[in-house]
N, C-alpha and C positions, 0 to 999 in steps of 0.2 A: 588470319588475312598473312601475308607473309612479310615479309621487312621493306621489297620494295616501295607494295602498298602502303604502307604504312604514313599515317601525318602526323609527325606532333607539332607542338609549339616551336620548336625547332628549325622547323623545316617550313617556314611560314616566309611567302613568296618575297619580303622587301628586309629593307633594313634603312635607319634614320641615315645609315652613312653613306647607299647608297641613294638617297632621298634628295639628299644632298649638293651631291655631285649632279645632282636632274634639274636641279635652277643653274646649273652653270652656265652664262648664257654667251661663255668665250665660244662658243666652236663657228672656226671658219666657213665650212664650206656647208652653202644654204639649197634648201631644195626646192623652185617656187610649184607653188600648185593651187587651184581654183576655190575656194567654196562657197556652192552656191545658195544664198539664201530665199527664204517668200521676198524680200525686197531690195536684195542687191546681191552682186557678182562679185565679191573680188580676190584679185590674187595678190597671193602674200608669202615670205619667204618664211620656212621652218629648218633649222641643223639638220644635217641629215643622221648627225650622231643621238640629236634629240628625237626624231625620230624612229631609230632602229630601238633606242629604249623604252619608248612608249612602246614598243609592239613586240618588245621584248616580255615587259610586264606583264602583258595583257598577255601573252603567250604560258608564262608561269599561272597564272590565276588560270585559264581556260586547265592545265594541267592538273593543279588545286584543287576543284570544282570536277574534274573527271572523277578525279581521287575519293571526297566527300559520295559519289554517286558511289563509287566502291565498297567502300564506307556503310551506305544505308544499304546495297545490297545483299552487303554480309553481315544484315546481324546488329553492327560496331551499336553499344551503348549510345544514349543521347546524346547527354552531356559533350563524348568527347567528336558528336558532329556538329552540335552547334557553335564547339570552340572551332574547330575548321569554317565552318559558314560566317562565323567572328572575322576571323584570318584572310577570310576572301573578301570581305565586306570592306576589312580597313585596306588592304591593299586596293580595294577598287577604289576607294577616297584618296588614297593615294596617289590613282594614274587619272585621276579627276584632276584633282590641282594640280597635277602636271599641266591638264592642260586648259588647265584655265589660266595659269600663269602665260601660257605659249600663248592664249587668244591674245592676255590686256598688254604680252609685250609685243608682238607681232601686230595682228590685229587689229586690236581696239588702238593701240602709239601710231596705226600706218590709218585711220580713219581721221582722228585726229590731224593729221597733218594734209590728208584732201581735204579737210573740209564736212563729211560725211560722219560726223560723230553722233549725232542726234538715232540713224536708224542703226545705226551696230549695238550700241548700248542700247535701243528695246532690244535688239532681239536677245542678247545678252542676259540681259532684268528677263524675258520670254522662260529661255534656258536655264537659268538658276531658279527664276519659281517650279518648273518639271524638276530637277534635280535637287533640289533644299526639300527637304523634308517639310510638312505641311506642320508649323508648331501649336498653330494656332487657325479656325474658320473664318475667315476675311469680313464674312455677313453675319456672324458671332456678333464681332468684333463690332462690326459695324452697329446694329442696332443694339448693344450695349451702354454706347457712347452716348445712341440715343436718346437714349432711356433715364440714363444718368443724367442728362442734359433736358430733362422735362422735369 
């Protein structure tokens, strides 16, 4: 593998300092756009800077994934590949936190002001159910609770 395709821990796509900058909501130029959900359509405003940073992070992640593919094609050691996969997972989690922060500060706040917070919260819960790992089987937990109370 040549040096330009080599992925190292130091080439991880983000740093904590970069992440802190993304949570700064002082950006002045905002871009309105529309989100369409099953039950609602709402427009809201996100800063150009925030959108640019999210897209840039996703582009770096995309490049990182291509690098992992190259590592696999070149039969790199499995632990090295797994380390890079973990780095991509971490980077995706940080992007998700940024998107969630944007959603909470923009979409949820707007919905609260407009009085349609319930629909927005239900959509957020549904999205989080799909996004968050399944820690436990809800049906098994319910059955366990029923069994314990018998």
